[in-house]
C-alpha positions in Angstrom: -27.0 31.3 10.9 -28.2 27.7 11.7 -30.8 27.7 9.0 -29.0 24.7 7.3 -30.2 22.5 10.2 -33.8 22.9 8.8 -32.9 21.8 5.3 -35.5 19.6 3.7 -33.9 16.7 1.8 -35.1 15.9 -1.7 -34.8 12.3 -2.9 -31.6 13.0 -5.0 -29.9 14.9 -2.2 -30.9 12.2 0.4 -29.4 9.4 -1.8 -26.2 11.4 -2.4 -25.9 12.4 1.3 -26.3 8.8 2.4 -23.8 7.7 -0.2 -21.3 10.4 0.9 -21.7 9.5 4.5 -21.3 5.8 3.8 -18.0 6.2 2.0 -16.8 8.7 4.6 -17.5 6.2 7.3 -15.7 3.5 5.4 -12.7 5.8 5.0 -12.6 6.4 8.8 -12.8 2.7 9.5 -10.1 2.0 6.9 -7.6 4.4 8.5 -8.3 3.0 12.0 -8.4 -0.7 11.1 -5.6 -0.8 8.5 -3.1 2.0 9.2 -3.9 1.8 12.9 -2.5 -1.7 12.8 0.9 -0.3 11.6 0.9 2.2 14.5 -0.1 -0.5 17.0 2.8 -2.6 15.7 5.3 0.2 16.3 3.9 0.9 19.8 4.1 -2.7 20.9 7.7 -3.0 19.6 8.7 0.1 21.6 6.7 -1.0 24.7 8.1 -4.5 25.0 11.6 -3.4 23.9 12.3 -6.7 22.1 15.7 -8.2 22.6 17.3 -8.3 19.2 20.5 -9.9 20.4 21.5 -13.3 19.0 23.3 -16.0 20.9 26.9 -16.5 19.9 27.3 -19.1 17.2 23.6 -18.8 16.2 24.1 -16.2 13.4 23.2 -17.5 10.0 25.3 -16.5 7.0 23.9 -14.1 4.4 25.0 -13.2 0.9 24.3 -9.6 -0.2 23.6 -9.7 -3.9 24.0 -6.5 -5.9 23.6 -6.1 -9.7 25.7 -3.3 -11.2 25.5 -2.0 -14.8 27.7 1.0 -15.5 27.4 2.1 -11.9 31.0 2.7 -11.0 30.3 6.0 -9.2 27.6 4.5 -7.0 29.9 1.6 -6.1 32.6 4.0 -4.9 30.1 5.8 -2.7 28.0 3.0 -1.2 29.7 -0.4 -1.4 32.1 0.4 1.4 29.2 1.0 3.8 28.0 -2.5 3.0 31.4 -4.3 3.1 32.1 -2.9 6.5 28.8 -4.0 8.2 29.1 -5.2 11.8 27.8 -8.7 11.2 30.0 -11.9 11.8 29.1 -14.0 8.7 28.4 -12.4 5.4 29.7 -11.9 1.8 28.9 -9.3 -0.7 28.4 -10.6 -4.2 28.4 -8.1 -7.0 27.2 -9.1 -10.5 28.9 -6.8 -13.0 26.3 -6.8 -15.8 28.3 -6.0 -19.0 29.5 -2.6 -17.7 31.6 -0.5 -20.0 32.7 2.1 -17.5 35.3 1.7 -14.7 33.1 -0.7 -12.7 35.4 -3.7 -13.2 38.5 -1.8 -12.2 36.8 -0.4 -9.0 35.6 -3.9 -8.0 39.1 -5.3 -8.6 40.6 -2.7 -6.2 37.9 -3.3 -3.6 38.4 -7.1 -3.8 42.0 -6.7 -3.0 41.1 -5.1 0.3 37.9 -7.0 1.2 38.1 -10.8 1.1 34.3 -11.0 1.7 33.7 -9.4 -1.7 32.9 -11.7 -4.6 32.6 -10.4 -8.2 30.9 -12.1 -11.1 31.6 -10.4 -14.5 28.8 -11.1 -17.0 29.1 -10.5 -20.7 26.2 -10.2 -23.1 23.8 -13.1 -22.3 22.9 -15.3 -25.3 19.2 -15.3 -24.2 19.0 -11.5 -24.4 17.1 -11.3 -21.1 16.4 -7.7 -20.2 15.6 -7.9 -16.5 17.8 -7.4 -13.5 16.2 -10.6 -12.2 18.2 -12.8 -14.6 21.4 -11.2 -13.3 20.2 -11.4 -9.7 19.5 -15.1 -10.3 23.1 -15.7 -11.3 24.2 -14.0 -8.1 21.7 -16.0 -6.0 22.9 -19.3 -7.5 26.5 -18.4 -6.7 25.8 -17.3 -3.1 27.5 -19.5 -0.6 25.3 -18.7 2.4 21.7 -20.0 3.0 20.2 -16.5 2.9 20.4 -13.9 0.2 19.8 -10.2 0.7 18.9 -8.4 -2.5 19.7 -4.7 -2.7 20.5 -2.1 -5.3 23.8 -0.6 -6.2 22.5 2.9 -5.4 21.3 2.0 -1.9 23.2 3.1 1.1 22.8 2.0 4.7 22.9 4.7 7.3 24.0 2.3 10.0 26.6 -0.3 10.3 24.0 -2.4 12.1 21.8 -2.6 9.0 22.7 -6.2 8.2 22.4 -7.4 11.8 18.9 -5.8 12.0 17.8 -7.3 8.8 18.9 -10.8 9.8 17.3 -10.7 13.3 14.0 -12.4 12.2 16.0 -15.2 10.5 18.4 -15.7 13.4 15.5 -15.8 15.9 13.0 -17.7 13.8 14.3 -20.3 11.4 11.0 -20.5 9.5 11.1 -16.9 8.1 11.8 -17.3 4.4 11.0 -13.7 3.4 12.2 -10.7 5.3 11.3 -7.2 4.0 12.9 -4.0 5.1 12.5 -0.4 4.1 14.3 1.7 1.4 13.5 5.4 1.2 14.5 8.2 -1.0 16.8 10.8 0.5 15.1 14.1 1.3 15.4 17.0 -1.0 13.6 20.3 -1.7 10.9 21.2 -4.2 7.4 20.2 -5.2 8.6 17.0 -6.9 10.3 15.9 -3.6 7.1 16.6 -1.7 5.2 14.3 -4.1 7.8 11.6 -3.7 7.6 11.8 0.1 3.9 11.4 0.0 4.0 8.6 -2.5 6.6 6.5 -0.6 4.8 7.1 2.7 1.5 5.8 1.3 3.3 2.9 -0.4 5.0 1.8 2.8 1.9 2.4 4.9 0.1 -0.1 2.6 2.9 -2.5 2.4 3.5 -2.7 6.2 -0.2 -2.7 7.1 -1.2 -5.4 4.7 1.8 -7.5 5.6 0.8 -7.2 9.3 -2.7 -8.3 8.2 -1.1 -11.5 6.7 -1.4 -10.4 3.1 2.0 -9.3 1.9 1.0 -8.4 -1.7 4.5 -7.1 -2.5 7.8 -6.2 -0.8 10.7 -3.8 -1.0 12.9 -5.4 -3.6 15.9 -3.2 -2.7 16.1 -4.3 0.9 14.9 -7.8 1.5 16.1 -11.3 2.4 15.1 -14.6 0.9 16.0 -18.1 2.1 18.0 -19.3 -0.9 16.5 -22.8 -1.0 12.9 -21.5 -0.6 13.5 -19.0 -3.4 15.0 -21.5 -5.8 12.5 -24.3 -5.0 9.6 -22.0 -5.8 10.9 -21.0 -9.2 12.8 -17.9 -8.2 12.5 -15.0 -10.7 12.1 -17.1 -13.9 8.8 -15.4 -14.7 10.6 -12.0 -14.7 13.5 -12.9 -17.0 11.7 -11.3 -19.9 10.1 -8.5 -17.9 11.8 -5.1 -17.7 10.1 -4.2 -14.4 12.3 -4.9 -11.4 9.5 -5.5 -8.9 8.8 -8.2 -6.2 5.1 -8.5 -6.8 5.5 -11.5 -9.1 7.1 -13.7 -6.4 6.1 -12.3 -3.0 2.3 -12.2 -3.3 2.3 -15.8 -4.5 4.6 -17.4 -1.9 4.4 -15.2 1.2 2.2 -15.9 4.2 1.9 -14.5 7.8 4.0 -17.5 9.0 7.0 -17.2 6.6 7.3 -13.5 6.2 8.7 -10.9 8.6 9.0 -7.1 8.7 12.0 -5.1 9.9 11.1 -1.6 10.7 14.0 -0.5 12.9 15.5 2.8 11.7 18.9 1.2 11.8 17.8 -1.2 9.0 16.7 1.6 6.6 18.4 1.9 3.3 18.4 5.2 1.4 18.4 5.9 -2.3 19.3 9.2 -4.0 16.2 11.4 -4.6 14.8 11.4 -8.1 16.6 13.7 -10.5 13.4 15.2 -11.8 9.7 14.7 -12.1 10.1 12.7 -15.4 12.2 10.1 -13.6 9.6 9.9 -10.8 6.9 9.4 -13.5 8.9 6.5 -15.1 9.3 4.7 -11.8 5.7 5.1 -10.9 4.8 3.7 -14.4 7.1 0.7 -13.8 5.5 0.0 -10.4 2.0 0.2 -11.9 3.0 -2.0 -14.7 4.2 -4.7 -12.3 0.9 -4.5 -10.3 -0.8 -6.1 -13.3 0.6 -9.4 -11.9 -1.2 -9.0 -8.6 -4.1 -11.2 -7.7 -7.6 -9.7 -8.1 -8.2 -9.5 -4.3 -4.9 -7.6 -3.9 -5.9 -5.1 -6.6 -9.3 -4.6 -4.9 -7.7 -4.1 -1.5 -5.2 -1.5 -2.8 -8.0 0.3 -4.7 -10.4 0.5 -1.7 -8.9 3.6 -0.1 -8.3 5.8 -3.2 -11.6 4.8 -4.9 -13.8 5.4 -1.9 -12.0 8.7 -1.2 -12.6 9.7 -4.9 -16.3 8.8 -4.6 -16.6 10.9 -1.5 -15.4 14.0 -3.4 -17.7 13.2 -6.3 -20.7 12.9 -4.0 -19.8 16.1 -2.2 -19.4 18.0 -5.5 -22.8 16.8 -6.7 -24.4 17.8 -3.4 -23.0 21.3 -3.8 -24.3 21.5 -7.3 -27.8 20.5 -6.0 -27.5 23.4 -3.5 -27.1 21.1 -0.5 -26.0 23.2 2.6 -22.3 23.7 2.3 -21.9 23.6 6.1 -22.5 19.8 6.1 -19.9 19.4 3.4 -17.4 21.4 5.4 -18.0 19.5 8.6 -17.5 16.2 6.8 -14.4 17.5 5.1 -12.9 18.6 8.5 -13.6 15.1 10.0 -12.1 13.3 7.0 -9.0 15.5 6.7 -8.4 15.5 10.5 -8.4 11.7 10.7 -6.4 11.5 7.5 -3.7 13.9 8.6 -3.4 12.5 12.1 -2.9 8.9 10.9 -0.6 9.9 8.0 1.5 12.2 10.2 2.0 9.4 12.8 2.8 6.8 10.1 5.2 9.1 8.2 7.0 9.9 11.5 7.6 6.2 12.0 9.1 6.1 8.5 11.3 9.1 9.3 9.3 11.2 6.8 8.5 14.4 8.7 7.7 17.0 6.1 4.5 18.1 4.3 2.2 16.0 6.5 -0.2 18.9 6.5 -0.5 18.7 2.7 -1.7 15.1 2.7 -5.3 15.9 1.5 -4.0 18.0 -1.4 -1.5 15.4 -2.3 -4.3 12.8 -2.3 -6.3 14.9 -4.8 -3.3 15.4 -7.0 -2.6 11.7 -7.1 -6.2 11.0 -8.2 -5.4 12.6 -11.6 -1.7 11.5 -11.6 -2.5 7.8 -11.1 -5.3 8.0 -13.6 -2.8 9.1 -16.3 -0.5 6.3 -15.2 -3.3 3.7 -15.4 -4.1 4.9 -18.9 -0.5 4.6 -20.0 -0.3 1.1 -18.5 -3.5 0.1 -20.3 -2.2 1.0 -23.7 1.4 0.0 -23.0 3.1 -2.3 -25.5 6.3 -4.0 -24.6 9.3 -2.6 -26.5 12.3 -4.5 -27.7 14.6 -2.0 -26.1 15.6 -2.7 -22.6 14.1 -0.2 -20.2 16.0 0.9 -17.1 13.5 2.2 -14.6 16.1 3.4 -12.1 17.7 5.8 -14.5 
């Protein structure tokens, strides 16, 4: 029964076994050192029970900027939750981007009842810019407060303290020029929803962990705050005016640092988006995200690739060992170690993000995304920009 302990290594199996063991060790260290930092951050926050209160008169004003394009139904559902936030000094600025539905009428009715709502109606722009960032820039320039919070028309806060929580780092530290929050998809049933949960969990685990390491390579563009002057003085979103991808990579990874960037992970500060309508929509959004990652610095691309590439190499080495009749017991033991650590860390991180389903399927999701992301990368590689405006959120 224990005959495999007497296995005599050949040179090829010895090389492959050492290679598999090396990448497995790297994987374990990666989960402990990188994702462990995220868990440590949550533990410290809970242990010390940080006081989030702000002294009276110390609240900075914030302008919530939303771009709407034929999104009348979404405005009726979500804008009230934002307009009625329990924060003493804010405005909501909606940029109506050439809508042809009842958006303008809905905004007119809301404006009659909410004096802190400002509406900017844009017609067709002469420059034919196709990005939301051009419309966002119009709203940012028109904002009357020193901080701008960018969000999406489909986002809905689950708490009336959302704005207060997001502004805490700014109110308590005047040097925070970038504050990133969390925006999740609403839970739903089915295989596609399970894939979405895994994908957003890994995305936020990377975002939070690397930000805590002082390397905020991107941010959540649907729930984040910029200091207005900081944003404008550093060129804003000019580089994205002709880019159809509505991502933050272009600005954040160039101008963020561990000193000027803050994270807000309190559940009261979470925003929620409707779940993807179907797998096709999920694919389009993933393609848009991968397309935007082309703008990342080389070191950021390498850091993001470390975990999936080493994991893929482990499976390749393990498969080659089995082909060479290496004792399968060793492979099973190493798989149990890898999957146990992976599941434990992912389950804990997902719980902090209020994603509590399908943690047991993390190893299988990882294998699926090897092939899924490979297809995405191929599509990005051969992508040619179209003249037609692409709306990735549709």
